[in-house]
Each structure stands twice: as structure tokens, then as C-alpha cells.
C-alpha positions as CSV (number, residue, x, y, z in Angstrom):
1,M,0.0,0.0,0.0
2,S,1.4,3.4,-1.0
3,E,1.9,6.3,1.6
4,F,-1.0,8.1,-0.1
5,E,-3.3,5.1,0.3
6,K,-2.4,4.8,3.9
7,V,-2.9,8.4,4.9
8,T,-6.2,8.2,2.9
9,V,-7.4,5.1,4.8
10,E,-6.4,6.7,8.2
11,A,-8.0,9.9,7.3
12,L,-11.4,8.3,6.4
13,A,-11.2,6.4,9.7
14,L,-11.2,9.8,11.6
15,P,-14.5,11.0,13.2
16,A,-16.6,13.3,11.0
17,Q,-15.5,16.6,12.8
18,N,-11.8,15.7,12.4
19,R,-12.3,15.0,8.8
20,V,-14.0,18.4,8.2
21,E,-11.1,20.1,9.9
22,L,-8.5,18.1,7.9
23,A,-10.4,18.9,4.6
24,E,-10.5,22.6,5.5
25,M,-6.7,22.6,6.3
26,L,-6.0,20.8,2.9
27,I,-8.0,23.3,1.0
28,Q,-6.5,26.2,2.8
29,S,-3.1,24.9,1.9
30,L,-4.0,24.9,-1.8
31,D,-5.3,28.4,-1.5
32,E,-2.1,29.6,0.0
33,E,-0.1,28.2,-3.0
34,E,-2.5,29.8,-5.4
35,D,-2.4,33.0,-3.5
36,A,1.4,33.3,-3.8
37,E,1.1,32.6,-7.5
38,I,-1.6,35.3,-7.9
39,K,0.4,37.8,-5.8
40,S,3.5,37.2,-8.0
41,A,1.5,37.6,-11.3
42,W,0.1,41.0,-10.0
43,L,3.4,42.1,-8.9
44,A,4.8,41.5,-12.4
45,E,1.8,43.2,-14.0
46,I,2.3,46.2,-11.7
47,R,5.9,46.4,-12.6
48,R,5.1,46.2,-16.4
49,R,2.5,48.9,-16.0
50,D,4.8,51.1,-14.0
51,Q,7.5,50.8,-16.7
52,E,5.0,51.7,-19.4
53,I,4.1,54.8,-17.7
54,K,7.7,55.7,-17.0
55,E,8.4,55.2,-20.8
56,G,5.3,57.3,-21.8
57,K,3.8,54.3,-23.5
58,S,0.7,54.5,-21.2
59,V,-1.5,57.5,-20.6
60,T,-2.7,58.2,-17.1
61,R,-5.6,60.0,-15.8
62,P,-6.5,61.6,-12.4
63,A,-8.3,59.2,-10.0
64,V,-10.9,61.8,-9.4
65,E,-11.7,61.9,-13.1
66,V,-11.9,58.0,-13.5
67,L,-14.0,57.7,-10.3
68,K,-16.3,60.4,-11.5
69,E,-16.7,58.6,-14.9
70,A,-17.2,55.2,-13.2
71,R,-19.9,56.7,-10.9
72,E,-21.8,58.2,-13.9
73,M,-21.7,54.8,-15.8
74,V,-23.0,52.9,-12.7
75,R,-25.9,55.5,-12.5
76,C,-26.7,54.9,-16.3
77,V,-26.9,51.2,-15.7
78,K,-29.9,51.3,-13.4
């Protein structure tokens, strides 16, 4: 029997509440890995956009202007 099979059999023999806790812990461990990948991807995107702004390849607008436009768009959707 493989190590995975042993752990699975032991986990399934646990009381229901312990299995719930174990499942939550396992899912959380996957989320943490995914979160790190997402954070890394966002950081790369932020650096790329910052570089475009510095090189003049991207045009920026004041936040006040963008928020005003967004609010107007939301009001029109209703």
C-alpha cells in the first residue's frame, strides 16, 4: 500500500468533525499556494504597467476623473 493510500485510509477512519477540519486545512494549503502565484503575477503586472508609464507608452488620468466617470456609468446602468 502506498503512503498516499495509508494516509487516505487513516483520514477516512477519523471522526466526521476531524475529517472536516482536515479537509479545511488541505483546501487552505492549496489556497495559500494559489495566493502566492496570484500575488506574484500581480506584482509582475504592476511592474510592467509602471514601466510603461515611465516610458510614456501609457497615458494616465487623475483618479478623481476616473471615479467620476465610473460613478456616472453605474448610474446609467440602473
